[in-house]
Every structure is written in structure tokens, then in C-alpha cells.
C-alpha positions in Angstrom: 0.0 0.0 0.0 1.5 3.3 -1.0 1.5 6.6 1.0 -1.5 8.1 -0.7 -3.6 5.0 -0.1 -2.8 5.1 3.6 -3.7 8.8 3.7 -7.0 8.1 2.1 -7.8 5.3 4.5 -6.8 7.6 7.5 -9.0 10.4 6.1 -12.0 8.0 5.9 -11.4 6.8 9.5 -11.2 10.4 10.7 -14.4 11.3 8.9 -16.2 8.3 10.5 -14.9 9.5 13.9 -16.1 13.0 13.3 -19.6 11.7 12.3 -19.8 9.8 15.5 -18.7 12.8 17.5 -21.3 15.1 15.7 -24.0 12.6 16.6 -23.0 12.6 20.3 -22.7 16.4 20.2 -26.2 16.8 18.9 -27.6 14.4 21.5 -26.0 16.4 24.3 -27.3 19.7 22.8 -30.8 18.1 22.6 -30.6 17.3 26.3 -29.5 20.8 27.2 -32.3 22.3 25.1 -35.0 20.1 26.6 -33.7 21.0 30.1 -34.7 24.6 29.4 -31.6 26.1 31.0 -29.8 29.3 30.0 -26.4 28.1 31.1 -24.7 25.2 32.7 -21.2 25.3 34.3 -19.1 22.1 33.9 -15.8 21.5 35.5 -13.9 22.7 32.5 -16.5 24.3 30.2 -19.6 26.5 30.3 -22.5 26.0 27.9 -25.0 28.8 27.2 -28.3 28.0 25.4 -29.9 30.8 23.5 -32.9 31.1 21.2 -32.7 33.4 18.2 -34.5 34.1 15.0 -32.9 33.9 11.6 -34.2 35.8 8.7 -33.4 34.6 5.2 -34.3 36.1 1.8 -35.4 33.6 -0.8 -33.6 35.1 -3.8 -34.7 32.2 -6.0 -38.3 33.2 -5.6 -37.5 36.8 -6.2 -35.6 35.9 -9.4 -38.5 33.8 -10.6 -40.9 36.7 -10.1 -38.7 39.4 -11.6 -37.4 37.2 -14.5 -34.1 39.0 -15.1 -32.3 38.5 -18.4 -29.5 35.9 -18.8 -27.2 38.8 -19.6 -28.0 40.6 -16.3 -27.5 37.5 -14.3 -24.2 36.7 -16.0 -23.0 40.3 -15.6 -23.6 40.0 -11.8 -22.2 36.5 -11.3 -18.8 35.6 -10.0 -17.1 32.3 -10.3 -14.9 30.9 -7.5 -12.8 27.8 -7.8 -13.4 25.2 -5.1 -11.7 21.9 -4.3 -13.8 19.1 -2.9 -12.6 15.7 -1.6 -15.3 13.1 -1.3 -14.5 10.1 0.8 -16.6 7.0 0.7 -16.2 3.4 2.1 -15.0 0.9 -0.5 -17.1 -2.1 -1.3 -15.0 -5.3 -1.4 -11.3 -5.4 -1.6 
């Protein structure tokens, strides 16, 4: 097994560990939310629970309603390069 193959396997292992940790994190957050507390002091950390509202504008609906020209959209569009690494478990050997 070469170096890159080992790195890919390690990356997959790390992503699996992170997924488990995120699940545990959400379960703990759910308990704190249900407890209806504002803050809890642990031995090393403090958790504060706050409720807020988030407002989002649905630009897709606005565009559908206004029907801007393709040229207007293109003139106001920026392109940014992005690198994505997708890691999946292999089936078989």
C-alpha cells in the first residue's frame, strides 16, 4: 500500500470518527435544550443555550418573479474555484 492510499484510509477513518462525535454532540445539545436552562457550568467548560430568530431572503423566488435576463445574471455572477474531496467506504477489496 502506498503513502496516498494510507492517507485516504486515514481520512476515511477520521471522517467516520467526526460523524460519531457530531451525533454525540447533537444528542448532548438536545438534552440541554430540553432542560430549558440558560447556562450550565461544567468542571472545564460552560454551555450557554440561547434562542434566536434567523431571517433569510429567498432570492430564488425573487428571481422567478422578476425574471431577469440571462445577460443581467451573467454580468452579476462571480465564479470561484473550489476543491472538494469526497471520501466513501469501499465495497469489497
